[in-house]
C-alpha positions as CSV (number, residue, x, y, z in Angstrom):
1,M,-15.9,-19.0,-5.8
2,A,-13.7,-20.2,-8.7
3,R,-10.0,-20.6,-7.6
4,S,-8.8,-19.1,-10.8
5,L,-10.5,-15.9,-9.9
6,R,-8.8,-15.6,-6.6
7,L,-5.4,-16.5,-8.2
8,A,-6.0,-13.8,-10.8
9,L,-6.8,-11.2,-8.2
10,T,-3.8,-12.3,-6.3
11,G,-1.7,-11.7,-9.4
12,F,-2.8,-8.2,-9.6
13,F,-2.0,-7.4,-6.0
14,A,1.4,-8.9,-6.6
15,L,1.8,-6.8,-9.8
16,D,1.0,-3.6,-8.0
17,G,3.5,-4.3,-5.3
18,F,6.3,-5.4,-7.9
19,V,5.8,-2.2,-10.1
20,Y,5.8,0.1,-7.2
21,A,8.9,-1.4,-5.5
22,S,10.8,-1.4,-8.8
23,W,10.2,2.4,-9.0
24,A,11.0,2.8,-5.2
25,V,14.5,1.3,-5.4
26,R,15.4,3.7,-8.3
27,V,14.4,6.8,-6.4
28,P,18.1,7.6,-5.5
29,A,19.3,7.1,-9.1
30,V,16.4,9.4,-10.4
31,K,17.1,11.9,-7.7
32,Q,20.7,12.1,-8.8
33,Q,19.7,12.1,-12.5
34,T,17.3,15.1,-11.9
35,G,19.7,16.9,-9.4
36,A,16.8,17.4,-7.0
37,S,17.2,18.5,-3.5
38,P,15.2,16.6,-0.8
39,A,12.6,19.3,-0.8
40,A,12.4,19.3,-4.5
41,L,12.0,15.5,-4.7
42,G,9.3,15.9,-2.1
43,L,7.5,18.2,-4.5
44,A,7.9,15.8,-7.4
45,L,6.6,12.9,-5.3
46,L,3.6,15.2,-4.6
47,G,2.7,14.7,-8.3
48,M,2.2,11.0,-7.7
49,S,0.0,11.8,-4.8
50,A,-2.1,14.3,-6.7
51,G,-2.6,11.8,-9.6
52,A,-3.7,8.9,-7.4
53,L,-6.0,11.1,-5.1
54,A,-7.6,12.5,-8.3
55,T,-8.6,9.1,-9.6
56,M,-9.5,7.8,-6.2
57,L,-12.1,10.5,-6.0
58,I,-13.8,9.1,-9.2
59,S,-12.8,5.5,-8.9
60,G,-16.0,4.4,-7.1
61,A,-18.2,5.9,-9.9
62,L,-15.9,4.2,-12.5
63,C,-16.3,0.8,-10.7
64,R,-20.1,1.2,-10.8
65,R,-20.1,2.3,-14.4
66,F,-17.7,-0.2,-15.9
67,G,-17.2,-2.8,-13.1
68,S,-14.4,-3.3,-10.6
69,R,-12.9,-6.2,-12.5
70,E,-12.7,-4.4,-15.7
71,L,-11.3,-1.3,-14.1
72,T,-8.6,-3.5,-12.4
73,V,-7.4,-4.9,-15.8
74,A,-7.4,-1.5,-17.4
75,S,-5.5,0.2,-14.5
76,G,-3.0,-2.6,-14.4
77,A,-2.1,-2.1,-18.0
78,L,-1.8,1.7,-17.6
79,L,0.3,1.4,-14.5
80,S,2.8,-0.9,-16.3
81,A,3.0,1.5,-19.2
82,A,3.3,4.6,-17.0
83,L,6.3,3.3,-15.2
84,L,8.4,4.2,-18.2
85,L,7.9,7.9,-17.6
86,P,9.7,8.7,-14.4
87,P,13.2,7.5,-15.5
88,L,12.9,9.6,-18.6
89,A,12.7,12.8,-16.4
90,H,15.7,15.2,-16.2
91,S,14.3,17.7,-13.8
92,A,12.2,17.9,-10.7
93,L,9.3,19.4,-12.7
94,T,9.3,16.7,-15.5
95,L,9.5,14.0,-12.7
96,G,6.5,15.5,-11.0
97,L,4.6,15.4,-14.2
98,A,5.6,11.8,-15.0
99,L,4.6,10.8,-11.4
100,L,1.2,12.4,-12.0
101,V,0.4,9.8,-14.7
102,F,2.0,7.0,-12.7
103,G,0.0,7.9,-9.5
104,A,-3.2,8.2,-11.4
105,A,-2.9,4.6,-12.6
106,Y,-1.7,3.5,-9.2
107,G,-4.6,5.0,-7.4
108,C,-7.2,3.6,-9.7
109,L,-5.8,0.1,-9.5
110,N,-5.7,0.0,-5.8
111,V,-9.3,1.1,-5.4
112,A,-10.6,-1.2,-8.1
113,M,-8.6,-4.4,-6.9
114,N,-9.6,-3.7,-3.2
115,S,-13.2,-3.4,-4.2
116,V,-13.1,-6.8,-5.8
117,A,-11.2,-8.3,-2.9
118,V,-13.8,-7.1,-0.3
119,D,-16.6,-8.7,-2.6
120,V,-14.5,-12.0,-2.3
121,V,-14.1,-11.7,1.5
122,A,-17.9,-11.2,1.9
123,A,-18.7,-14.1,-0.5
124,I,-16.7,-16.7,1.2
125,R,-17.1,-15.3,4.7
126,R,-13.4,-15.6,5.8
127,P,-10.9,-12.8,6.6
128,V,-8.8,-13.6,3.5
129,M,-7.8,-10.0,2.7
130,P,-4.5,-10.4,4.4
131,G,-3.6,-13.0,1.8
132,F,-4.1,-10.7,-1.1
133,H,-2.1,-8.1,0.5
134,A,0.6,-10.6,1.2
135,A,0.8,-11.0,-2.5
136,W,1.4,-7.2,-2.7
137,S,4.2,-7.4,-0.2
138,F,5.8,-10.6,-2.0
139,G,5.5,-8.5,-5.4
140,G,7.3,-5.6,-3.5
141,L,9.9,-8.0,-2.2
142,A,10.5,-9.4,-5.7
143,G,10.7,-5.9,-7.2
144,A,13.1,-4.7,-4.5
145,G,15.3,-7.8,-4.8
146,L,15.5,-7.6,-8.6
147,G,16.1,-3.8,-8.4
148,G,19.0,-4.4,-6.0
149,L,20.5,-6.9,-8.4
150,L,20.0,-4.7,-11.5
151,A,20.8,-1.2,-10.1
152,P,24.6,-1.5,-10.4
153,H,24.3,-2.7,-13.9
154,L,21.4,-1.1,-15.7
155,S,20.2,2.5,-16.1
156,P,16.9,3.3,-14.6
157,V,15.3,3.4,-18.2
158,R,16.5,-0.1,-19.2
159,H,15.6,-1.6,-15.8
160,L,12.0,0.0,-15.7
161,L,11.5,-1.0,-19.4
162,L,11.9,-4.6,-18.5
163,I,9.5,-4.3,-15.7
164,A,6.9,-2.4,-17.7
165,L,7.0,-5.2,-20.3
166,A,6.7,-8.0,-17.7
167,G,3.8,-6.1,-16.1
168,L,1.9,-5.8,-19.4
169,V,2.3,-9.5,-19.9
170,A,1.1,-10.3,-16.4
171,T,-1.9,-8.0,-16.8
172,A,-3.0,-9.8,-20.0
173,V,-2.6,-13.3,-18.4
174,C,-4.3,-12.4,-15.0
175,G,-6.9,-10.1,-16.6
176,R,-8.3,-12.9,-18.9
177,A,-8.9,-15.0,-15.8
178,L,-10.2,-12.2,-13.7
179,L,-12.9,-11.2,-16.5
180,A,-14.0,-14.7,-16.9
181,H,-15.7,-15.0,-13.5
182,T,-18.2,-12.9,-11.5
183,V,-18.0,-12.2,-7.9
184,P,-21.2,-12.1,-5.7
185,A,-22.0,-8.7,-4.2
186,P,-20.8,-8.2,-0.7
187,D,-23.0,-8.5,2.4
188,P,-22.3,-5.4,4.4
189,V,-23.4,-6.9,7.9
190,V,-21.3,-10.2,7.9
191,D,-18.1,-10.0,9.9
192,P,-15.9,-12.9,8.9
193,V,-13.6,-12.4,11.9
194,R,-16.5,-12.9,14.4
195,G,-18.2,-15.4,12.2
196,A,-21.6,-14.0,12.8
197,A,-23.8,-11.3,11.5
198,A,-23.4,-7.8,13.0
199,A,-26.6,-6.0,14.1
200,P,-28.0,-4.3,11.1
201,E,-28.7,-0.6,11.0
202,E,-32.0,0.8,9.6
203,P,-30.9,2.2,6.2
204,R,-32.9,5.4,6.6
205,A,-32.0,6.0,10.3
206,W,-29.5,8.8,10.3
207,R,-28.2,8.0,13.8
208,G,-27.4,4.5,12.6
209,A,-25.9,5.8,9.4
210,L,-23.9,8.4,11.4
211,R,-22.4,5.7,13.6
212,T,-21.5,3.5,10.7
213,M,-19.7,6.3,8.9
214,R,-17.9,7.2,12.1
215,A,-16.6,3.6,12.4
216,V,-15.6,3.6,8.7
217,G,-13.8,6.8,9.2
218,L,-11.8,5.3,12.2
219,F,-10.9,2.3,10.2
220,G,-9.8,4.6,7.4
221,V,-7.5,6.4,10.0
222,I,-5.8,3.1,10.8
223,A,-5.4,2.4,7.1
224,L,-3.9,5.9,6.6
225,C,-1.4,5.4,9.5
226,A,-0.3,2.0,8.0
227,A,-0.1,3.1,4.5
228,Y,1.9,6.3,5.5
229,G,4.5,3.9,6.8
230,E,4.6,1.7,3.7
231,G,4.9,4.8,1.5
232,A,7.7,6.4,3.6
233,I,9.8,3.3,3.7
234,G,9.3,2.6,-0.1
235,D,10.5,6.1,-1.1
236,W,13.0,6.9,1.6
237,G,14.2,3.7,3.1
238,A,17.0,3.1,0.6
239,L,18.0,6.8,0.6
240,H,18.2,6.6,4.4
241,L,20.7,3.7,4.2
242,Q,22.7,5.5,1.5
243,Q,22.9,8.9,3.1
244,N,23.1,8.1,6.8
245,L,24.8,4.7,6.9
246,G,26.8,4.9,3.8
247,T,25.7,1.8,1.9
248,G,25.9,1.3,-1.8
249,A,22.9,1.3,-4.2
250,G,22.5,-2.4,-4.2
251,L,22.8,-2.8,-0.4
252,A,20.5,0.2,0.1
253,A,17.7,-1.8,-1.6
254,T,17.7,-4.2,1.3
255,A,15.8,-1.7,3.4
256,Y,12.6,-2.1,1.5
257,A,13.4,-5.8,1.0
258,A,13.6,-6.3,4.7
259,F,10.4,-4.5,5.3
260,A,8.6,-6.2,2.5
261,L,9.6,-9.7,3.4
262,A,8.6,-9.2,7.1
263,E,5.3,-7.6,6.0
264,A,4.5,-10.5,3.5
265,S,5.4,-13.1,6.3
266,G,3.0,-11.3,8.7
267,R,0.2,-11.2,6.1
268,L,0.5,-14.9,5.5
269,S,-0.3,-15.6,9.1
270,G,-2.9,-12.8,9.1
271,I,-5.9,-15.0,8.6
272,M,-4.8,-17.3,11.4
273,L,-4.1,-14.2,13.6
274,L,-7.5,-12.7,13.0
275,E,-9.4,-15.8,13.5
276,R,-7.7,-16.6,16.8
277,L,-6.9,-13.2,18.4
278,G,-9.5,-11.1,16.8
279,R,-9.2,-7.9,15.0
280,T,-8.7,-5.5,17.9
281,R,-5.8,-7.5,19.4
282,V,-4.2,-7.8,16.0
283,L,-4.4,-4.1,15.2
284,V,-3.3,-2.9,18.6
285,L,-0.2,-5.2,18.9
286,G,0.6,-4.4,15.2
287,G,0.8,-0.6,15.8
288,L,2.9,-1.0,18.8
289,T,5.3,-3.2,17.1
290,A,5.5,-0.8,14.2
291,C,6.1,2.1,16.4
292,A,9.1,0.4,18.1
293,G,10.6,-1.0,14.8
294,M,10.6,2.3,13.0
295,L,12.3,4.0,16.0
296,A,15.2,1.5,15.5
297,A,15.1,1.7,11.8
298,A,15.3,5.5,11.7
299,L,17.8,6.0,14.6
300,A,20.1,2.9,14.5
301,P,23.8,3.8,14.0
302,V,24.7,0.4,12.3
303,L,23.2,-1.3,9.2
304,W,22.1,-4.6,10.9
305,L,20.1,-2.8,13.5
306,A,18.4,-0.6,11.0
307,L,17.5,-3.6,8.9
308,L,16.1,-5.4,12.1
309,G,14.0,-2.2,12.7
310,F,12.7,-2.2,9.1
311,A,11.7,-5.8,9.5
312,A,9.9,-5.3,12.8
313,T,8.1,-2.3,11.2
314,G,6.9,-4.7,8.3
315,L,5.6,-7.2,10.8
316,G,3.7,-4.5,12.7
317,L,2.1,-2.9,9.7
318,A,1.4,-6.2,8.0
319,N,-2.3,-6.5,8.8
320,L,-3.4,-3.1,9.7
321,F,-4.4,-2.0,6.2
322,P,-6.1,-5.3,5.1
323,A,-8.0,-5.6,8.3
324,A,-9.2,-2.1,8.4
325,M,-10.1,-2.1,4.7
326,T,-12.1,-5.3,5.1
327,R,-14.1,-4.1,8.0
328,A,-14.8,-0.7,6.6
329,G,-16.2,-2.5,3.3
330,L,-18.3,-4.9,5.3
331,L,-19.8,-2.1,7.3
332,A,-20.7,0.1,4.5
333,G,-20.3,-1.8,1.2
334,S,-18.6,-0.1,-1.8
335,G,-19.0,3.4,-0.1
336,G,-16.9,2.0,2.8
337,V,-14.2,0.7,0.5
338,A,-14.0,4.0,-1.3
339,M,-13.8,6.0,1.9
340,A,-11.2,3.8,3.6
341,S,-9.1,3.3,0.4
342,T,-9.0,7.2,-0.2
343,M,-7.9,7.9,3.5
344,G,-5.4,5.0,3.3
345,Y,-3.8,5.9,0.2
346,T,-3.7,9.5,1.2
347,G,-1.4,8.5,3.9
348,F,0.6,6.3,1.4
349,L,1.0,9.0,-1.2
350,L,1.2,12.2,0.9
351,G,3.6,10.6,3.4
352,P,6.7,10.6,1.2
353,P,6.4,14.2,0.2
354,L,6.0,15.2,3.8
355,I,9.1,13.1,4.8
356,G,10.8,15.1,2.2
357,F,10.0,18.5,3.6
358,L,10.7,17.4,7.1
359,A,14.0,15.8,6.0
360,G,15.0,19.2,4.6
361,Q,14.3,20.8,8.0
362,F,15.3,18.3,10.6
363,G,17.1,15.4,8.7
364,L,15.9,12.3,7.3
365,P,16.2,10.1,10.4
366,T,14.1,12.4,12.4
367,A,11.5,12.7,9.6
368,L,11.2,8.9,9.5
369,T,10.2,8.8,13.2
370,T,6.8,10.1,12.2
371,V,6.1,6.5,11.1
372,S,6.5,5.5,14.7
373,V,4.1,8.3,16.0
374,L,1.4,7.1,13.5
375,G,1.9,3.4,14.4
376,L,1.1,4.4,18.0
377,A,-1.8,6.4,16.8
378,A,-3.1,3.3,14.9
379,A,-2.9,1.2,18.1
380,F,-5.0,3.8,20.0
381,V,-7.7,4.2,17.3
382,A,-7.9,0.4,17.0
383,Y,-8.8,0.2,20.7
384,L,-11.6,2.8,20.1
385,T,-13.0,0.5,17.4
386,R,-13.1,-2.6,19.4
387,D,-16.9,-2.8,19.4
388,A,-17.4,-1.7,15.8
């Protein structure tokens, strides 16, 4: 396995997180620019969800037709260019249309690059998926940090134009290396956490196939719970600090920064934790930690406690998505990746609009506690999959 291929794929994960976080920290400014209410903003964010889910439904076929690596490069370029659309919106309707395009690129990139990553995991037979997702988190941290610095000085248009240009350059550099190498096809029965082959199922035995798809579905639920939290904090964390704790735009960006730094740190240790503790313990403890952390972040009356809660949530969610995604892919190949990815990013993309609707009815702090509920649910489902 060429080292340059892994580095290039890591670069795309970092780019994805960087671009998304750059958009996330400007949500308050774009909300003010469009004059949208919380409910209207939730509807606009639904445009991103619709675009992403639409492309996810066909991304598996596109990967088979054009190749996962080729689709990763094309989607990275489109995502960078589409970042320019949301800050040009001046109404909730035009914002929703802009996010439709942005979401389509985002969904396609995530399915494509995770498909390549599962191939890499199977080829080297080590649970290295958390490392790729750590790059996503560090990219998010960089995007949030830079956004916090630039928000008081640059308009959303100028800020995101700079990010778009940087994204196109990164896509060109990383894409060239990614396309220069091939990845062996994944072995669907090797579990790199256990270090041994799982019992193969007869490909035509419907009972075995049903058990496999049930397990993939449960791992998809875990991915959904984790991604719901990431999406909620990305789109609403900064606004929560501004509206409920009275922080300025720059300081509000620290909500996502605290979450992303903790999540990245947790993912850097993810390979070691999975090898030493096993998948089930990592997933159960992660879900419980996220549950407690988000309760503190949503309900804390002071800034420092809220930031501590965001950080604990990041640590808890850190390895839920990559571990669940990896096992789903190893159980069912590209079909497992597609199913778990779609379920996971459904939570990521539909979570923020749902938070918006709930915030309009019950207030943003109460709406954010749904992240805690799903963290607890992830821990329970992880226990159910202990033998999968």
